[in-house]
C-alpha positions as CSV (number, residue, x, y, z in Angstrom):
1,M,-12.2,96.6,129.3
2,R,-9.0,98.6,129.6
3,L,-7.5,100.4,126.6
4,S,-4.4,98.4,127.0
5,H,-6.3,95.4,125.8
6,F,-6.7,97.1,122.4
7,K,-2.9,97.7,121.8
8,P,-2.4,94.5,119.7
9,L,-5.5,95.4,117.6
10,R,-4.2,99.0,117.1
11,A,-0.8,97.7,116.1
12,Y,-2.5,95.3,113.6
13,L,-4.6,98.1,112.1
14,A,-1.6,100.4,111.8
15,L,0.3,97.7,110.0
16,I,-2.6,97.2,107.5
17,F,-2.8,100.9,106.9
18,I,1.0,101.2,106.3
19,F,1.0,98.2,104.0
20,G,-2.1,99.4,102.2
21,A,-0.7,102.8,101.7
22,T,2.6,101.3,100.5
23,T,0.7,99.1,98.1
24,L,-1.4,102.0,96.7
25,K,1.7,104.1,96.4
26,G,3.5,101.3,94.6
27,Q,0.5,100.9,92.3
28,E,0.3,104.6,91.6
29,S,4.0,104.6,90.7
30,E,3.4,101.8,88.3
31,L,0.8,103.8,86.4
32,P,2.3,104.7,82.9
33,S,3.8,108.1,82.5
34,S,6.0,107.5,79.4
35,F,4.0,107.2,76.1
36,S,6.0,105.9,73.2
37,T,3.1,105.7,70.7
38,P,0.0,107.7,69.9
39,Y,-2.0,104.7,71.1
40,D,-0.4,104.9,74.5
41,V,-1.2,108.5,75.2
42,I,-4.8,108.4,73.9
43,Y,-5.5,105.1,75.7
44,N,-4.2,106.5,79.0
45,H,-6.4,109.6,78.7
46,L,-9.6,107.7,77.9
47,Q,-9.0,104.7,80.2
48,Y,-8.5,106.7,83.4
49,L,-11.6,108.8,82.8
50,Q,-13.9,105.7,82.6
51,E,-16.3,105.1,85.5
52,G,-14.6,102.0,86.8
53,S,-11.0,103.2,86.6
54,R,-11.4,107.0,87.0
55,N,-8.1,108.7,87.9
56,E,-8.1,112.3,86.6
57,A,-4.5,112.9,87.7
58,Q,-3.3,110.0,85.6
59,A,-5.4,111.0,82.6
60,A,-3.9,114.5,82.9
61,K,-0.5,113.0,82.3
62,S,-1.4,112.7,78.6
63,L,-1.5,116.5,78.2
64,Y,1.3,118.8,77.6
65,S,1.8,120.2,81.1
66,E,4.3,123.0,80.9
67,G,3.1,126.2,82.5
68,R,-0.2,124.7,84.0
69,S,-1.1,123.6,87.5
70,P,-2.1,120.0,88.2
71,A,-5.6,121.1,89.0
72,K,-6.0,122.9,85.7
73,L,-4.6,119.9,83.8
74,R,-7.1,117.6,85.5
75,Q,-9.9,120.0,84.5
76,L,-8.7,120.1,80.9
77,A,-8.4,116.3,80.7
78,V,-12.0,116.0,81.8
79,E,-13.1,118.7,79.3
80,L,-11.3,117.0,76.5
81,K,-13.1,113.7,77.2
82,Q,-16.4,115.6,77.3
83,I,-15.6,117.2,73.9
84,F,-15.3,113.7,72.4
85,D,-18.5,112.5,74.0
86,G,-20.5,115.6,73.3
87,S,-19.6,116.0,69.6
88,G,-20.4,112.4,68.7
89,N,-16.8,111.4,68.0
90,Y,-16.3,107.8,69.1
91,I,-12.6,107.1,69.4
92,R,-11.9,103.5,68.2
93,L,-8.7,102.3,69.9
94,E,-8.1,99.6,67.3
95,D,-7.7,102.3,64.7
96,L,-5.0,104.2,66.6
97,P,-1.4,104.0,65.3
98,R,1.0,102.0,67.5
99,T,4.2,103.0,65.9
100,T,6.8,105.1,67.7
101,N,7.7,107.2,64.7
102,Y,4.3,107.7,63.3
103,F,4.4,110.4,60.6
104,D,1.5,112.5,59.2
105,S,2.0,112.9,55.5
106,L,-0.4,115.9,55.3
107,T,1.3,118.0,58.0
108,Q,4.8,116.5,57.5
109,K,5.2,116.1,61.2
110,H,5.1,113.4,63.9
111,R,1.4,114.2,64.6
112,Y,-1.9,112.3,64.8
113,I,-5.2,114.1,64.5
114,L,-8.0,112.3,66.3
115,T,-11.0,113.6,64.4
116,S,-11.5,115.8,61.3
117,D,-14.2,117.8,63.2
118,F,-11.5,119.3,65.5
119,P,-8.2,119.5,63.6
120,D,-6.7,121.4,66.6
121,I,-7.0,118.3,68.8
122,Y,-4.0,116.1,68.1
123,V,-1.2,114.2,69.8
124,Q,2.4,115.1,68.9
125,K,5.8,113.6,69.6
126,Y,8.0,115.6,72.0
127,G,11.4,113.9,72.2
128,D,10.6,110.2,72.9
129,R,7.2,110.9,74.3
130,W,3.8,111.4,72.7
131,L,1.5,113.9,74.3
132,F,-1.6,115.9,73.5
133,S,0.0,119.0,71.9
134,E,0.5,122.4,73.5
135,R,-2.0,123.8,70.9
136,T,-4.6,121.2,71.9
137,V,-4.2,122.1,75.6
138,T,-4.6,125.8,74.7
139,E,-7.7,125.3,72.6
140,I,-9.6,122.8,74.9
141,D,-11.6,125.6,76.7
142,D,-12.7,127.2,73.5
143,I,-13.7,124.0,71.8
144,H,-15.5,122.8,74.9
145,K,-17.7,126.0,74.8
146,Q,-18.4,125.3,71.1
147,V,-19.6,121.7,71.9
148,Y,-21.6,122.9,75.0
149,P,-22.9,126.4,73.9
150,F,-25.2,128.7,75.9
151,G,-23.8,127.6,79.2
152,T,-25.0,124.0,78.9
153,D,-21.6,122.9,80.2
154,K,-22.9,123.7,83.7
155,L,-25.4,120.8,83.3
156,L,-22.5,118.4,83.2
157,N,-22.0,119.0,86.9
158,L,-25.6,119.6,87.9
159,L,-27.3,116.6,86.4
160,P,-25.2,113.9,88.2
161,K,-26.3,115.3,91.5
162,L,-29.8,114.1,90.8
163,G,-28.9,110.5,91.6
164,N,-26.0,108.2,91.0
165,N,-27.8,104.8,91.2
166,K,-27.4,102.8,88.1
167,Y,-30.1,100.8,86.3
168,L,-29.7,98.8,83.1
169,G,-26.4,100.6,82.3
170,L,-27.6,104.1,82.9
171,H,-27.6,106.3,86.0
172,L,-30.8,107.5,87.5
173,W,-30.0,111.1,86.6
174,Q,-29.5,110.1,83.0
175,Y,-33.0,108.6,82.9
176,L,-34.3,111.8,84.5
177,G,-32.4,113.9,81.9
178,I,-33.9,111.9,79.0
179,L,-37.4,112.3,80.5
180,I,-36.8,116.1,80.9
181,L,-35.4,116.4,77.3
182,V,-38.4,114.5,75.8
183,S,-40.9,116.5,77.8
184,L,-39.2,119.7,76.8
185,G,-39.3,118.7,73.2
186,F,-43.0,118.0,73.2
187,M,-43.8,121.2,75.1
188,L,-41.6,123.3,72.8
189,H,-43.1,121.8,69.7
190,F,-46.7,122.3,70.9
191,V,-46.0,126.0,72.0
192,L,-44.2,126.9,68.8
193,V,-46.9,125.4,66.5
194,F,-49.6,127.2,68.5
195,L,-47.9,130.5,68.5
196,I,-47.0,130.4,64.8
197,K,-50.6,129.4,63.8
198,A,-52.1,132.1,66.0
199,F,-49.7,134.8,64.6
200,L,-50.1,133.8,61.0
201,V,-53.9,133.6,61.2
202,R,-54.0,137.1,62.8
203,V,-51.7,138.6,60.2
204,M,-53.2,136.9,57.2
205,H,-56.7,137.8,58.4
206,R,-55.7,141.4,58.5
207,Y,-54.6,141.3,54.9
208,G,-57.5,139.0,53.8
209,K,-55.2,136.0,53.0
210,I,-56.8,133.3,55.2
211,D,-56.5,130.7,52.4
212,L,-52.8,131.4,52.0
213,A,-52.2,130.9,55.7
214,R,-54.4,127.8,55.9
215,D,-53.1,126.0,52.8
216,V,-49.4,127.0,52.7
217,L,-48.0,128.8,55.8
218,I,-49.6,126.8,58.6
219,P,-48.5,123.4,57.1
220,A,-44.9,124.8,57.1
221,A,-45.2,125.6,60.8
222,K,-44.9,122.0,61.9
223,P,-41.6,121.2,60.2
224,F,-40.2,124.5,61.4
225,S,-41.1,123.7,65.0
226,L,-39.6,120.2,64.7
227,M,-36.4,121.8,63.2
228,V,-36.1,124.1,66.3
229,V,-36.8,121.1,68.6
230,A,-34.1,119.1,66.8
231,E,-31.6,122.0,67.2
232,V,-32.4,122.2,71.0
233,S,-32.0,118.4,71.3
234,K,-28.6,118.6,69.5
235,I,-27.5,121.1,72.1
236,L,-28.8,119.2,75.2
237,V,-28.2,115.5,74.3
238,P,-24.4,115.8,74.9
239,T,-25.1,116.9,78.5
240,L,-26.6,113.5,79.3
241,Q,-23.1,111.9,79.0
242,L,-24.5,108.6,77.7
243,P,-22.2,105.7,77.1
244,P,-19.8,106.6,74.3
245,F,-21.2,104.4,71.5
246,V,-24.8,105.1,72.3
247,G,-24.2,108.8,72.9
248,A,-22.1,109.3,69.7
249,N,-24.9,107.7,67.5
250,L,-27.7,109.6,69.3
251,I,-25.8,112.9,68.8
252,L,-25.4,112.1,65.1
253,V,-29.1,111.4,64.7
254,A,-30.0,114.7,66.5
255,R,-27.6,116.6,64.2
256,A,-29.1,114.9,61.1
257,L,-32.7,115.7,62.2
258,V,-32.0,119.5,61.9
259,P,-31.3,119.5,58.1
260,F,-34.0,116.8,57.6
261,F,-36.8,119.0,59.0
262,A,-35.2,122.1,57.5
263,T,-35.5,120.4,54.1
264,I,-39.2,119.7,54.6
265,F,-39.7,123.3,55.8
266,F,-38.0,124.9,52.8
267,Y,-39.7,122.5,50.4
268,K,-43.0,123.8,51.6
269,L,-41.8,127.4,51.4
270,V,-41.2,126.8,47.7
271,D,-45.1,126.8,47.3
272,I,-45.1,130.3,48.9
273,L,-42.5,131.5,46.3
274,G,-44.6,129.8,43.6
275,L,-47.7,131.8,44.6
276,Y,-45.7,135.0,44.6
277,F,-44.3,134.2,41.1
278,E,-47.8,133.4,39.9
279,R,-49.0,136.7,41.1
280,M,-46.1,138.5,39.4
281,A,-46.8,136.5,36.2
282,D,-50.5,137.5,36.3
283,K,-49.5,141.2,36.4
284,S,-47.1,140.7,33.4
285,A,-48.5,140.9,29.9
286,N,-46.1,138.2,28.7
287,T,-47.9,134.9,28.8
288,L,-44.5,133.0,28.7
289,D,-44.2,133.8,32.4
290,D,-47.2,131.5,33.1
291,Q,-45.1,128.6,31.6
292,L,-42.0,129.7,33.5
293,V,-43.5,129.6,37.0
294,P,-44.1,125.8,37.2
295,L,-40.6,125.2,35.9
296,I,-39.1,127.4,38.5
297,R,-41.1,125.7,41.2
298,K,-39.8,122.3,40.1
299,I,-36.2,123.5,39.9
300,L,-36.4,125.0,43.4
301,R,-37.8,121.8,44.8
302,V,-35.1,119.7,43.3
303,F,-32.5,122.1,44.5
304,V,-33.9,122.0,48.1
305,V,-34.0,118.2,48.1
306,I,-30.4,117.8,46.8
307,V,-29.0,120.3,49.3
308,G,-31.0,118.7,52.1
309,I,-29.6,115.2,51.2
310,I,-26.1,116.5,51.2
311,A,-26.6,118.2,54.5
312,I,-28.1,115.1,56.1
313,L,-25.2,112.9,54.8
314,S,-22.7,115.5,56.1
315,S,-24.4,115.4,59.5
316,F,-23.8,111.6,59.6
317,K,-20.1,112.3,58.9
318,F,-20.5,110.8,55.5
319,D,-17.6,111.9,53.2
320,I,-19.6,113.5,50.4
321,W,-16.6,114.5,48.3
322,P,-16.2,111.0,46.7
323,L,-19.9,111.1,46.0
324,L,-19.8,114.5,44.4
325,T,-16.7,113.5,42.4
326,G,-18.5,110.4,41.2
327,L,-21.6,112.4,40.3
328,S,-19.4,114.8,38.4
329,I,-17.8,112.0,36.4
330,G,-21.1,110.3,35.9
331,G,-22.6,113.7,34.9
332,L,-19.9,114.1,32.3
333,A,-20.6,110.7,30.9
334,F,-24.3,111.5,31.0
335,A,-23.8,114.8,29.3
336,L,-21.8,113.2,26.5
337,A,-24.5,110.6,26.0
338,A,-27.4,113.1,26.1
339,Q,-26.0,116.1,24.2
340,D,-29.2,116.7,22.3
341,T,-31.3,116.7,25.5
342,L,-28.9,119.1,27.2
343,K,-28.9,121.3,24.1
344,N,-32.7,121.5,24.3
345,F,-32.6,122.2,28.0
346,F,-30.2,125.1,27.6
347,G,-32.2,126.2,24.5
348,S,-35.3,126.4,26.7
349,L,-33.4,128.5,29.2
350,M,-32.4,130.9,26.4
351,I,-36.1,131.1,25.4
352,F,-37.2,132.0,28.9
353,I,-34.4,134.5,29.3
354,D,-34.6,136.2,25.9
355,R,-38.4,135.8,25.5
356,P,-38.5,135.9,21.7
357,F,-42.2,135.0,21.8
358,Q,-44.9,134.2,24.3
359,I,-47.9,131.9,24.4
360,G,-50.4,132.7,21.7
361,D,-47.9,134.4,19.4
362,W,-47.8,133.6,15.7
363,V,-44.2,132.8,14.8
364,T,-42.4,131.9,11.6
365,S,-39.0,130.3,11.3
366,G,-38.1,128.3,8.3
367,E,-40.7,125.6,7.9
368,I,-42.2,126.6,11.3
369,D,-45.4,128.6,10.9
370,G,-48.0,128.6,13.6
371,T,-49.2,129.7,17.0
372,V,-47.1,129.0,20.2
373,E,-49.1,126.8,22.6
374,E,-46.5,125.6,25.2
375,V,-42.8,125.9,26.0
376,G,-41.3,123.0,27.8
377,F,-37.8,122.0,28.9
378,R,-37.2,120.0,25.7
379,S,-39.5,121.3,23.0
380,T,-41.9,124.0,22.1
381,R,-45.4,123.0,20.9
382,I,-46.7,125.1,17.9
383,R,-50.2,124.8,16.5
384,T,-50.1,125.2,12.7
385,F,-52.8,126.8,10.6
386,R,-53.7,123.4,9.4
387,D,-54.6,122.6,13.0
388,S,-51.7,120.1,13.3
389,V,-49.2,120.3,16.2
390,M,-45.5,120.7,15.7
391,Y,-43.0,119.8,18.5
392,V,-39.9,121.8,17.7
393,P,-36.7,121.1,19.8
394,N,-35.7,124.2,21.7
395,S,-32.2,124.0,20.5
396,I,-33.4,124.6,17.0
397,I,-35.6,127.6,17.9
398,S,-32.9,129.2,20.1
399,N,-30.4,129.0,17.2
400,S,-32.8,130.1,14.4
401,T,-34.2,133.4,13.2
402,V,-37.7,133.7,14.6
403,D,-40.2,136.1,13.0
404,N,-42.7,136.9,15.8
405,H,-45.9,138.2,14.2
406,G,-47.5,138.3,17.6
407,L,-45.3,141.2,18.8
408,R,-46.6,143.4,16.1
409,K,-48.5,146.5,17.3
410,Y,-49.9,147.0,13.8
411,R,-50.7,144.5,11.1
412,R,-49.9,145.5,7.6
413,F,-52.3,145.2,4.7
414,Y,-50.7,145.8,1.3
415,T,-52.4,145.2,-2.1
416,K,-52.8,146.7,-5.5
417,L,-56.1,148.0,-7.0
418,S,-55.8,147.5,-10.7
419,I,-58.2,149.8,-12.7
420,T,-58.6,150.0,-16.4
421,Y,-56.6,152.3,-18.6
422,D,-59.6,154.2,-19.8
423,S,-60.3,155.6,-16.3
424,P,-59.9,159.4,-16.5
425,A,-57.4,161.1,-14.2
426,R,-60.1,163.0,-12.3
427,L,-62.0,159.8,-11.6
428,I,-58.8,158.2,-10.2
429,E,-58.1,161.2,-8.0
430,V,-61.6,161.1,-6.6
431,F,-61.3,157.3,-6.1
432,V,-58.0,157.6,-4.2
433,K,-59.6,160.3,-2.0
434,G,-62.5,158.1,-1.3
435,I,-60.3,155.2,-0.2
436,E,-58.5,157.6,2.1
437,R,-61.8,158.5,3.6
438,I,-62.6,154.9,4.1
439,V,-59.3,154.3,5.9
440,Q,-59.9,157.4,8.1
441,N,-63.4,156.3,9.0
442,H,-62.5,152.7,10.0
443,P,-62.1,152.4,13.8
444,E,-59.2,150.0,13.7
445,T,-56.8,151.4,11.1
446,R,-53.7,153.4,11.9
447,K,-54.4,157.0,11.2
448,D,-51.0,158.5,11.3
449,Y,-49.4,156.5,8.6
450,Y,-50.8,155.0,5.4
451,N,-50.0,155.2,1.7
452,I,-52.7,155.3,-1.0
453,F,-51.4,156.4,-4.4
454,L,-51.6,155.7,-8.1
455,N,-48.4,153.8,-8.2
456,D,-47.7,151.9,-11.4
457,Y,-48.5,151.4,-15.1
458,A,-49.0,147.7,-15.4
459,A,-49.4,145.7,-18.5
460,S,-53.1,145.9,-18.5
461,S,-54.0,148.2,-15.7
462,L,-53.3,151.3,-13.7
463,D,-52.3,150.2,-10.2
464,V,-53.3,152.0,-7.1
465,M,-51.2,151.0,-4.1
466,L,-53.2,150.4,-0.9
467,Y,-50.7,150.3,2.1
468,I,-52.4,150.5,5.5
469,F,-52.1,149.1,9.0
470,F,-54.6,147.6,11.4
471,E,-54.3,147.9,15.2
472,V,-55.8,144.6,16.1
473,P,-54.6,141.8,18.5
474,D,-54.8,138.7,16.3
475,W,-55.0,137.3,12.8
476,T,-58.8,136.7,12.9
477,A,-59.4,140.4,13.7
478,E,-57.0,141.3,10.9
479,L,-58.9,139.2,8.3
480,R,-62.2,140.8,9.5
481,C,-60.7,144.3,9.0
482,R,-59.3,143.4,5.6
483,Q,-62.8,142.3,4.5
484,E,-64.4,145.5,5.8
485,I,-61.9,147.7,3.9
486,M,-62.2,145.7,0.7
487,L,-66.0,145.7,0.7
488,E,-66.0,149.5,1.2
489,V,-63.6,149.9,-1.6
490,N,-65.7,147.8,-3.9
491,K,-68.8,149.7,-3.0
492,L,-67.0,153.0,-3.6
493,A,-65.9,151.7,-7.0
494,E,-69.4,150.7,-7.9
495,H,-70.7,154.0,-6.9
496,L,-68.2,156.0,-8.8
497,G,-68.2,153.7,-11.8
498,V,-64.5,152.6,-11.5
499,R,-63.8,149.5,-13.4
500,F,-61.2,147.0,-12.1
501,A,-58.9,145.6,-14.8
502,F,-57.9,142.0,-15.2
503,P,-55.0,140.6,-17.3
504,T,-56.5,140.2,-20.8
505,Q,-55.6,141.1,-24.3
506,T,-58.5,142.8,-26.1
507,L,-58.7,143.7,-29.8
508,M,-60.7,146.9,-29.7
509,I,-62.5,148.5,-32.6
510,E,-63.5,151.9,-31.2
511,Q,-66.2,152.5,-33.8
512,T,-67.9,150.6,-36.6
513,P,-70.4,152.1,-39.1
514,G,-73.9,152.1,-37.8
515,Q,-72.9,151.5,-34.1
516,L,-72.0,153.7,-31.1
517,S,-68.5,154.1,-30.0
518,L,-67.2,151.6,-27.4
519,T,-65.2,154.3,-25.6
520,P,-67.0,155.4,-22.4
521,N,-68.4,158.9,-22.4
522,Y,-67.4,160.8,-19.2
523,N,-69.4,164.0,-19.5
524,Q,-69.3,164.9,-15.7
525,T,-67.0,167.6,-14.4
526,E,-64.7,167.1,-11.4
527,E,-67.0,169.3,-9.4
528,E,-70.0,167.1,-10.2
529,M,-68.0,164.0,-9.3
530,N,-67.0,165.5,-5.9
531,K,-70.7,166.1,-5.3
532,E,-71.4,162.5,-6.1
533,L,-68.7,161.6,-3.6
534,E,-70.2,163.7,-0.9
535,A,-73.6,162.3,-1.7
536,Y,-72.2,158.8,-1.3
537,F,-70.7,159.5,2.2
538,D,-73.8,161.4,3.3
539,K,-75.8,158.3,2.4
540,L,-73.4,156.1,4.4
541,N,-73.7,158.4,7.4
542,K,-77.5,158.3,7.3
543,K,-77.2,154.5,7.6
């Protein structure tokens, strides 16, 4: 056939092309370019970047365009949409203001901020038009790098090249991306756990701490690895460009998993700190530290859980300030209702800080008299010498004068030795010297300070003061030493013939006819008495 036969067909096709081009041009001219409300400008940006109605040039009209090329504006419009999708911010069109003169009470301007995560992204009124502000357009590149760190923004263009076929609402490349992300997560978790276990076992084996690595450090490796995997997932999930609602919620879950596994990890690390504190407490001579370590461990665990819950709620974009405000008000009401409990709690803190006593100390305070057995958050348990148990509120102890007998280095023994008035002076001097020898010879008496003197003329006796100290750790040892000293003093008195007086009134007739005088006859000289003293101690040394 000749080409002339195709002339009518060519004319028809040309007419269709001209008509089609005119129609398309007319449709393009009908696309909105004047945005009278915040809703209009935001809707235009999002609508023309959707898969079925994608028109980057039209979406770019929502941006402040002065000083930027059309190509750059199209790029920024796409990046702005990627920021919303990658940060988990789902823009609900029904919540957008549709008033021409919308006014933001916080900034005192005609401005609407789309999300609290990015306060620099907002639409603003310029004359009669609303546009994404000049500041927003300037900050898009920097914010885009924050949402897609470490160069992951390059995956936004690389992954779609793997396949554009769509199945069950997702493209083939999105399924491949999900498979790669899950596989990467499992591999990363396995490798991290293996490396951490191998490293810890090698290091702990070198220092002989295999039990510490097995029981404490290795169990903490798993949540640490999962925390790293969650952090990697939080970075890579936005690159999948999932449907807005699904992607936003999945990103929120990935963000929340990071503080969740971090909470578990630090909760287990509290056990490591507890072991360290226990070791420090064992080195300390203060037994109160042994009571303090379990309390510190409980406080740290509660602190980790509370901080973890707040971080998880914050990751889900939960406004925690009303919760904290409510807790503060509720805490105030609770504090008013439980004043005594709080007083006891702070009293226990003062006890642990000031350390007025430790476990096993004998303390006296008012009617309190006994040995400290346990210090808790509310009360202190004291075992009395009647073997009963007193539970004393810590607020009372912290505000009272406490006499701690357990902190004594020396335990005092003070008594009076009453001897009869008919004891000659030389006998008393020898008796006092003998007691000094007894104190010097005893292995648990203080040798650098003691007082043994004839001290008083009492009503029926001459009083010798015995004021000495024992260097012993407890009351039982003190009683034993007292007994040993007193028995030695009695033996010395028997040997020297010293008579102990007792409060009596005696009518004494020194001599009656036909009878010997009742007055004792001391015929020994002082030298003879000293010989008797040396003979006595020689006899003791031979034993």
